[in-house]
C-alpha positions as MATLAB code, in Angstrom:
seq = 'VTGGNPFLLGALLAELAADGAAPDDDAAIRLPAFGSEQVGRVVERQLSRLPAGASPLASAIAILGPGAAPRHAARLAGLAAAEAARAADALRAARLIEDGPSLTLAHPLIAGTLYASLPPGERGLRHADAAAMLTAERADPERIALHLLRTEPAAEAATVGTLREAARQASSRGAPQSAATYLRRAAAEPPPDPAQDADVRLELGLALAAYMQPDAYGLLQKAVTVATTPIQRGAIALSGARALGLSGRFDAAVRLCRQALQYAGAYPAELRERLEAELICSGLVQAATID';
ca = [
     -23.192   -6.844   14.345;
     -20.467   -8.033   16.749;
     -19.458  -11.142   14.814;
     -19.962  -13.160   18.009;
     -17.020  -11.487   19.747;
     -17.724  -11.557   23.503;
     -15.986   -8.235   24.158;
     -17.945   -6.399   21.458;
     -21.183   -8.112   22.514;
     -20.667   -6.847   26.053;
     -19.898   -3.351   24.731;
     -23.042   -3.338   22.603;
     -25.249   -4.540   25.464;
     -23.760   -1.900   27.773;
     -24.517    0.770   25.170;
     -28.137   -0.423   24.825;
     -28.553   -0.549   28.595;
     -27.144    2.966   28.981;
     -29.631    4.205   26.362;
     -32.522    2.449   28.097;
     -33.332    0.606   24.863;
     -36.221   -1.846   24.899;
     -35.712   -5.292   23.310;
     -37.957   -4.591   20.339;
     -37.820   -4.219   16.545;
     -36.876   -0.521   16.745;
     -33.796   -1.354   18.816;
     -32.855   -4.139   16.388;
     -32.990   -1.726   13.444;
     -30.550    0.596   15.245;
     -27.998   -2.133   16.025;
     -25.905   -1.695   12.834;
     -25.179    1.906   13.903;
     -23.037    0.494   16.706;
     -19.532    1.359   15.578;
     -16.114    2.769   16.281;
     -17.202    5.677   18.495;
     -18.909    3.379   21.002;
     -16.158    0.775   20.748;
     -13.562    3.475   21.298;
     -15.065    4.454   24.638;
     -15.248    0.855   25.805;
     -11.722    0.004   24.611;
     -10.324    3.092   26.315;
     -11.956    2.111   29.608;
     -10.742   -1.471   29.250;
      -7.139   -0.473   28.525;
      -7.076    1.946   31.465;
      -7.659   -1.015   33.800;
      -4.848   -3.146   32.328;
      -1.088   -3.077   33.060;
       0.859   -0.105   31.684;
       2.279   -1.988   28.688;
      -1.095   -3.179   27.366;
      -2.099    0.047   25.626;
       1.141    0.576   23.641;
       1.177   -3.113   22.720;
      -2.410   -2.950   21.449;
      -1.553    0.126   19.366;
       1.505   -1.653   17.945;
      -0.661   -4.609   16.895;
      -3.063   -2.180   15.198;
      -0.132   -0.776   13.192;
       1.354   -4.179   12.287;
      -1.954   -5.801   11.356;
      -3.341   -9.292   12.010;
      -0.907  -12.054   12.871;
       1.789   -9.762   14.250;
       4.869  -11.502   15.610;
       5.206  -10.875   19.370;
       8.813   -9.680   18.976;
       7.746   -7.131   16.348;
       4.875   -5.819   18.451;
       7.104   -5.597   21.530;
       9.806   -3.703   19.652;
       7.323   -1.290   18.089;
       5.702   -0.691   21.487;
       9.094   -0.101   23.152;
       8.603   -2.998   25.583;
      10.996   -5.650   26.838;
      10.055   -9.202   25.859;
       8.863  -10.176   29.359;
       6.846   -6.980   29.754;
       5.234   -7.503   26.333;
       4.342  -11.125   27.176;
       2.553  -10.042   30.355;
       0.770   -7.243   28.477;
      -0.356   -9.723   25.798;
      -1.738  -12.044   28.489;
      -3.698   -9.144   29.951;
      -5.093   -8.238   26.518;
      -6.151  -11.861   25.958;
      -7.850  -12.006   29.352;
      -9.749   -8.837   28.459;
     -10.693  -10.453   25.106;
      -9.092   -7.618   23.156;
      -6.799   -9.972   21.235;
      -7.343  -13.513   19.978;
      -5.765  -16.599   21.511;
      -2.723  -17.964   19.718;
       1.022  -17.453   19.351;
       0.704  -14.497   16.975;
      -1.064  -11.281   17.953;
      -4.359  -10.333   16.308;
      -6.903   -7.873   17.657;
     -10.214   -9.570   18.370;
     -12.342   -7.639   15.860;
     -11.790   -5.202   12.958;
     -13.712   -2.545   14.897;
     -11.192   -2.766   17.730;
      -8.281   -2.579   15.298;
      -9.820    0.367   13.439;
     -10.586    2.213   16.658;
      -7.059    1.839   18.034;
      -5.542    2.811   14.686;
      -7.735    5.908   14.356;
      -6.905    6.986   17.909;
      -3.291    7.658   16.863;
      -2.656   11.133   15.373;
      -1.814   10.990   11.642;
       1.796   12.050   12.149;
       2.323    9.453   14.858;
       0.789    6.751   12.669;
       3.217    7.617    9.880;
       6.189    7.442   12.250;
       5.046    4.081   13.602;
       4.706    2.688   10.082;
       8.192    3.999    9.252;
       9.546    2.227   12.345;
       7.756   -0.975   11.328;
       9.201   -0.749    7.809;
      12.731   -0.226    9.173;
      12.319   -3.166   11.550;
      11.114   -5.495    8.778;
      13.845   -4.279    6.423;
      16.478   -5.164    9.008;
      15.043   -8.698    9.080;
      15.048   -8.903    5.261;
      11.279   -9.384    5.152;
       9.326   -9.668    1.919;
       9.426   -6.323    0.031;
       5.643   -6.200   -0.380;
       5.182   -6.613    3.350;
       7.550   -3.705    3.950;
       5.904   -1.648    1.199;
       2.502   -1.879    2.902;
       3.985    0.151    5.755;
       5.887    2.537    3.467;
       2.593    3.412    1.748;
       1.474    4.969    5.032;
       4.597    7.059    5.647;
       5.330   10.599    4.583;
       7.695   11.102    1.603;
      11.245   11.814    2.778;
      13.449   11.595   -0.358;
      14.930    8.269    0.812;
      16.558    6.259   -1.974;
      16.091    3.032    0.004;
      12.338    3.634    0.185;
      12.168    4.038   -3.587;
      14.177    0.825   -4.063;
      11.936   -1.218   -1.765;
       8.749    0.081   -3.395;
      10.087   -0.703   -6.876;
      11.015   -4.244   -5.813;
       7.553   -4.690   -4.279;
       6.021   -3.481   -7.553;
       8.087   -6.010   -9.530;
       6.842   -8.802   -7.285;
       3.247   -7.627   -7.612;
       3.546   -7.480  -11.412;
       5.060  -10.964  -11.566;
       2.105  -12.412   -9.656;
      -0.375  -10.665  -11.958;
      -1.353   -7.752   -9.720;
      -0.625   -4.577  -11.744;
      -2.979   -2.482   -9.597;
      -0.904   -3.227   -6.501;
       2.250   -2.515   -8.502;
       0.842    0.854   -9.569;
       0.031    1.733   -5.948;
       3.612    1.035   -4.864;
       5.057    2.969   -7.797;
       2.874    6.038   -7.227;
       4.260    6.168   -3.703;
       7.811    5.708   -5.049;
       7.286    8.625   -7.440;
       6.115   10.787   -4.534;
       9.211   10.003   -2.408;
      10.730   11.209   -4.953;
      13.468    9.143   -6.675;
      16.984   10.445   -5.925;
      17.934   11.466   -9.491;
      16.311   12.190  -12.887;
      17.341    8.850  -14.395;
      15.583    6.903  -11.638;
      12.632    9.276  -11.885;
      12.279    8.355  -15.572;
      12.528    4.641  -14.756;
       9.869    4.877  -12.031;
       7.538    6.724  -14.419;
       8.139    4.016  -17.007;
       7.380    1.225  -14.541;
       4.244    3.018  -13.347;
       3.112    3.597  -16.928;
       3.644   -0.092  -17.751;
       1.655   -1.151  -14.672;
      -1.204    1.168  -15.614;
      -1.159   -0.004  -19.217;
      -1.413   -3.611  -17.995;
      -4.929   -2.916  -16.746;
      -5.744   -0.366  -19.456;
      -5.763    2.843  -17.425;
      -6.095    6.042  -19.494;
      -3.283    7.887  -17.699;
      -0.666    5.314  -18.766;
       0.247    7.243  -21.916;
       0.813   10.538  -20.059;
       3.229    8.885  -17.640;
       5.123    7.126  -20.408;
       5.334   10.340  -22.409;
       6.725   12.157  -19.360;
       9.209    9.331  -18.779;
      10.555    9.799  -22.322;
      10.827   13.547  -21.712;
      12.759   13.317  -18.422;
      15.112   10.507  -19.519;
      18.717   11.578  -19.104;
      20.398    9.702  -21.977;
      19.403    8.898  -25.568;
      19.538    5.149  -24.877;
      17.277    5.488  -21.828;
      14.861    7.661  -23.815;
      14.649    5.203  -26.694;
      14.366    2.156  -24.437;
      11.547    3.766  -22.440;
       9.662    4.654  -25.609;
      10.061    1.143  -27.005;
       8.858   -0.572  -23.823;
       6.028    1.916  -23.419;
       4.851    1.590  -27.035;
       4.756   -2.186  -26.780;
       2.737   -2.025  -23.548;
       0.296    0.476  -25.054;
      -0.090   -1.734  -28.110;
      -0.837   -4.785  -25.964;
      -3.570   -2.806  -24.208;
      -5.066   -1.768  -27.559;
      -3.819    1.837  -27.439;
      -2.156    1.780  -30.880;
      -2.713    5.519  -31.404;
      -0.822    6.265  -28.174;
       1.906    3.788  -29.144;
       2.380    5.615  -32.459;
       2.610    8.994  -30.709;
       5.165    7.686  -28.226;
       7.369    6.259  -30.984;
       7.191    9.491  -32.934;
       8.118   11.477  -29.847;
      11.194    9.326  -29.271;
      12.221    9.261  -32.933;
      12.692   13.026  -32.869;
      16.041   12.138  -31.277;
      16.750    9.202  -33.611;
      20.151   10.547  -34.616;
      21.467    9.950  -31.096;
      20.363    6.289  -30.897;
      22.382    3.195  -31.731;
      21.254    1.770  -35.063;
      19.552   -1.288  -33.541;
      17.459    0.791  -31.101;
      16.431    3.188  -33.870;
      15.402    0.319  -36.146;
      13.335   -1.330  -33.398;
      11.534    1.946  -32.695;
      10.820    2.443  -36.377;
       9.519   -1.121  -36.672;
       7.269   -0.601  -33.629;
       5.959    2.625  -35.159;
       5.148    0.882  -38.442;
       3.456   -2.117  -36.764;
       1.379    0.025  -34.400;
       0.434    2.334  -37.253;
      -0.660   -0.567  -39.481;
      -2.785   -2.095  -36.709;
      -4.275    1.293  -35.892;
      -5.204    1.799  -39.566;
      -6.679   -1.697  -39.808;
      -8.727   -1.112  -36.666;
     -10.114    2.141  -38.066;
     -10.992    0.436  -41.373;
];
């Protein structure tokens, strides 16, 4: 139950002793119920005995996740480097964090308890601070995006840009589900103008089509509708139809092409011809599949 962690083992034994539990089979059956509520009480008591900087540092590590850099945790906790170093030593002595140069809470239950103890609004603000700090250091976009996912939408163009870049990275490494998660959050920000809104819907629709989600067509259809120029509309429809075809949704690909070709007179000749060719190919495959 405790994963061998000495701190959690002590907390569990203290809980059993306080309950007057006998060392028998009935007590063993109840052990898995030991969880965050009991850990929370023990962690709170432990932190109250440590130097003043230990509690904010522990909360900062819970926000940043395992392997947090000491400078990041110190900055997020609002501590000077020397104060944070002493607080980290105190947390190690109390067995609340692991030994090592980076900062990792000693058990997922401890991390979850500290994270849940922060009010939702405060958690969002802390994640926004973490994202801003990592952005200033030009950290990997996906690393930044993991924090942005836990912030409240604020109509920030930079947030949309980072989430889209993180989605592109996720797609390139073959993780369309992660890409879709980032893009849903980007759509909720929302994008700063209708043209970007259409592009985000396209990218989300393509990510969903890559793992054959049924709502891909609806997003791609909406992207065609909200596009601000004929070229953008046609390009979205062409990309979307190809993605739907690759996922076996030839009927949806046909509908998307037909929707876009209602405006065919406004397209350059090459774009119109490519849409018409996609419509014909998808239609032929759809007919062959039905036969």
